[in-house]
N, C-alpha and C positions, 0 to 999 in steps of 0.2 A: 610418811606425811609429805605433802607437797608444800612448797613455800612460795610466797609471792615475790617475784623479781621485779621491783619497781622500775628498773632501768629498761626492761623489755616491754615496749609498747604493744607487742603482739601477743603477750602472754595472757592466757585465760584458763579458766577451770574446765573448759570443754575437753571432752575425750578426744583421742586421736581420730582423725577423719578416716572413714572407711576407704578401702582400696578403690571402690567404684567412684567415690567423690573425688579422690585424688586424681583418678584417670580423667574424669570430666574437667577438673580444673586445669589439667595439662592441655586438654583440647581447647579450653577457653584461652589459655596463654598463647597458643599457637594457631588461633582460629583463622587468621587472615592467610597464613601460609598453607595450612591444611584444614579446610572447612569441612569437618566431619559433622553432619547434621541429619540428613534424611534417614539414615539407618537407626537413629536413636529412638527411644520410646518417648511418649508424651511428657512424662515427668523429667526425663533427661533433657529434652528440648527446652523445657521451662528453666532448668538449671543453667543451660547455656545462655538463653536470652536474658536472664537476670544478671549475668556476670560478664558477658562479653563486652568489649570496649565499645563505647559510643562513637569513637573516632573512626570506625570502619568507613571506607569509601561508600558513598551513597549507592552507586551503581552495583557495588558488590553486595551490600546488605539487602537491597531491594530484590535481588535474585535469590538470596538464601532464605530470608524470612518473609513469607507472604503476609503474615499477620503475627500478632502476639505482643507480649509485654515489652519487647525490644523497642517497638515504635512508641509505646506509651512512655518509656524512659526517655526517648529522644525528645518527645513533645514537652515533657516536664522540665528537663534539664537544659534544653537548647531550642527555644522557639524558632530560631532561624532554620533549623532542620526541617520544620514543617513546610516552610515556604520553598526550600530546595526540593523537597519531596514532591511538591505539587506537579512539577513538570513530568514526573514519572507515573503518577497515579491519577491525574486530573480526569482522564476519560472513564475511570472506574468508580469514582466517588459519587454516590447518589444521595447519601444521607449523612448529615453532620449533626452530632448530638454533643453539645457543650454544656456540661452539668454545673460548672462554676467558672467565674472569671475573676482572677485575682488582680486587684488594682496595683499599679506600680508602687514600689517602696519609695517613700519620700526621703530625699537626701536631706541630712541636717543642714540648716541654714547657718551661714556665718553671721556675725554681729552686724556687718554692713548690709547684708541681704535682708535681715530682719527689720532694720530701720527703713530700708527702701520699700519693703512690703507694707509697712504701716502707713506710708505716704501714698500708696497706690490704691485708688478707688476701683476695686474690681468686684465683680459678682462672685460670691462665694461658691455658687453652683457651677462655675466654669473654671475651677482650679484645675490646671492641666496635670497637677501632681497626682490626681486621683482618676484620670482618664484610663480607659481600658484599651483593648486591642482594636486596631483599625482594620475592620473587615473589608475595606476597599482593596487592600493589597492581596486578598485571598479569594473572595467570592467571584470576582470577574474572571479568575483563572479556572474555576471549577465549572467547566462547560456543560456538565451533565448533572449538576446538583439539583435534586428534586425536593429534599426535605431539610429544613434547618430548625433545630430545637435549641433554644438559647436561654440562659439564665444569667443575669447579672447579680451574682451573690457569692459569698464566701461560705463554704460548708463548715469549716472548723476554725473560727477566728480566735477562740480562747479569750484571754484577758485583753486582747487588743481590739475589742469590739468597737465599731463605729458604724453609724447608720449609713454612711456613704459606701460601706462595703456591700450594701444590699440594694443598690440602685445605679442606674446609668446617669452619666453627666449629659449636659447639653451637647458637648462635642461627641460623646459616644453615640447619641441618638442621631445626630446629623450624618456622621460617617457611616453608621449602620444603614440609615435610610438610603443614602446614595449607593451603597453596596448592594442593597436589595433591588434597586432599580436596574442595576447592571447585570444582575443574575436572572436572565430571561427564562431559564428553564425551571425556576422554583415553583413547586406546586403547593407545598405546605410550609407555613411559617408559624412557629410557636415561640412566643416570648412571654414567659410567666415568672411570677415571684421576683419581679424586678422593679417594683415601685413605679410602674409606668403610669404617669398622670396625664392630665388633659393636654398640656402643651406638647409633650413629647409624642403623645398618641396622634395629635393632629399632624405633626411633622412626618411621622412614619406613614400615615395614611396619604399624605400629599404625594409621596413618591411611589405609592402603591396603586394610585388611581387607575393608571393605564397599564398595569402589569399584564402581560399577555397570557400567563399560564397559572397564576395563583388561584387555587381552588379552596384551600383550607387556611383559615386565620384563627389562631388561638392566642388571645390576650387574657387568659384566666389568671386569677390570683394577683391582680394589680390594683390600682386606685383610680381607674378611669371614671370620670364623672359625666355630667350632662354635656359639657362642651366636647369632650372626646367622643361621646356617643353620637353627637350630631355629625362629626367628621366621618364616623363609621357608617352612618346612614347615607352620606354622600358616596362612600365607597360602594355600598350596595347598589346604587343606581348606575355606577360606571363600570364595575368589575363583573367577573363571572364567578364570584364566590359560590361555593356549594355548602360549606360548613363554616359556621361562625360561632366561636366559643368565647363568651364574655363572663364566664362563671366567676363569682366572688370579686366584684368591683363595687363602685359607689354610684352606679347609674340610677337616677331617679325618674320621676314622671316625665319631665321635659325631654330628657335624653331618650326615653323609651318611645315617646311620641315621634321623635325624629327617625328612629329605627322603623317604627310602624309605618310612617309615611313612605319610606323607601321600600318596605316590605310589600306594600300594596301594589307596587309597580314592578317588583322584582320577579324574574322568571327563571332563576337558576338556583337559588338557595333551597337546600333540602333539610338542613338542620340548624336550629337556633337555640343556644343555651344561654339563658339569662338568670340562672339560679343564683341565689345569695347576692342579690342587689337590693335596691330600695325603690322598686317600681311603684309600689302601692297600687291602689285601684286606678289612679290616673294613667299610669303606664300599662297596667294589665289590661284594662278595657281597650286602650288604643291598639295594643298588639292583637287582641282578639278580633276587633272590628276590621283591622287590616287584612285578616285572613279571609274575609268575605270576598275579596278581590284577588287573593293569591291562590293559585292552583298547583304550586310546586312544593311547598314546604311539607315535609313528612314528619319531622320531629320537633316538638316545642317543649322547652323546659322553663317553667316559671316558679320553681320551688323556692321557698324561703324568701319571699319578696314582700310580705306584709299585705297581700291581697286578700279580699274578703268575698262574700257572696255576690257583691256587685260585679266583680270581674267574672264570676262564674255565670251570671246572667248573660253577659256579653258572649262568653264562651259557648253557652248553650245555644244562643241564636246562631252563632257561627257554625256549630256542629250540625245544625239542622240543614244547612245549605252546602257545607264543605265536605266532600267525600274523598279528599286527598290525604288529610292528616291521619297518621298512623299511631303516633305515640304522644302522650301528654304527661307532664310532670307538674303536679300542683301541691306536692308534699310540703309540710311545714308552713302552711298558711292557715288562717282562721276562716274556714268556709262555713262551718256551722250547719244547722238544720236546713236553712233556706238554700244554702249552696248545694247541700246534698240532694234536696228535692229537685233543684234545677238541673243538676248534672244527671240525675237518674232519668228525668224526662227527656233530656237531650240524647242520652245514650240509647233510649228505647227506639229512636228513629235513625240512629247512626249505624252504619255497617262497615266503616273504614278503620275506626280506632281499635287497635289490637293490644295496646299497652296504655294503662292509665294509673299513674302513681298518686294515690290520695292518702298516703300515710301521714299521721299527725295533723289532721285538718279539722278535728272536732266534728266530723260526720259520724253519726251513730253507727255502730257495728253492723246492724241489720241492713242498713241502706248501703254500706260499703260492700257487703256480701252480694247484694243485688246488682250493684254496678259492676263488680268484678265478674259476676256470672255473665253479664251482657258482653263484657270485653272478651271473655273466654269463648262465647258463642261466635263472636266475630273472628277470633283466631281459628276456630274449627271450620267456619264457613270459608275462610280464606284458604285453608289447607285442602278442603274438598274441591274448591274451584281451581286450585293450582297444585296438583299432585306432584309435579316436578319439583316445585319449591319445597314441598314436604319431604320428599326423598333426599333433597340436598341437606336440609336441616338434620335429618336423622343420620346422614353420613358424617356430618360434622360433630 
């Protein structure tokens, strides 16, 4: 029988390590003097990267570990390492994906500080104690960055839950906006699940108006309303955006009208996603009428917006004249029999739409089948006229 030795902090019930693990641990302990790595297997390399000291000189580690968990450990344990590393890898980083941002830990206040804070009239939304990372010190150094995916949230907050862990502060927004303006090579910017509301949306858009290379903007899963949508409409008139994703926000009719006004003059946007907003028929009709003058939009998504057959009537009139649009999403709206009739009539004259999502729209099944058949006919016709595209799809 084995007994517990309370004085030995390293004592455990684990069996004696294998000879291979002991050998690997020996390599770890002497790695800087004798860096044995390239000749190891994949699992052995993982063993080394998980245990080697993070205090290795940066120029040494950068040449030994091209990627892997070692750098993840550096980022988690010592943020300064990230900034030091930028000088070595700035020319090679094209995509940055940040899945969560942890707010700084608030230091406990002394009694004097608590009394002083009670006498200070400050905006609760601007408490510096909950500000996040200042992207200005990073993005302007990444001279070839093309994609930035960013989320202001905490994945596993446990019992320490606070709403402030799931949103950016005003300071966060201003510093990020200025950082984006300095990152001239950025083509795709995605900020989602971050409680982005109108005021912060307007500030971000202000700094993106004259961005030279931005082509894709994704503000999905936020709380943008009509005021923010109006700012985005202004962005459409000044930028060269090709893809705009506003899925799951609070945009209503007035906001949709502002986007529609910009859309009627825009010549670059090819995809617009407004699913799961609050457009109603006021916004839905405005978007459809705007497409009478737009000849570049290929993909339109209006699912789950509370639109009815009134919007479909405007859509039908547009489809009779617009031969550019290729896909439409009207799912999860109440279109009914009148909407089904109007859509069927429009599709009988349209040859460009090859995708049409009308699930859960209260259109009777027989009419849905007829509309789907028309869409499939358009797909077949397109493949026949573009055999090269057909071969490409088959290869994929």
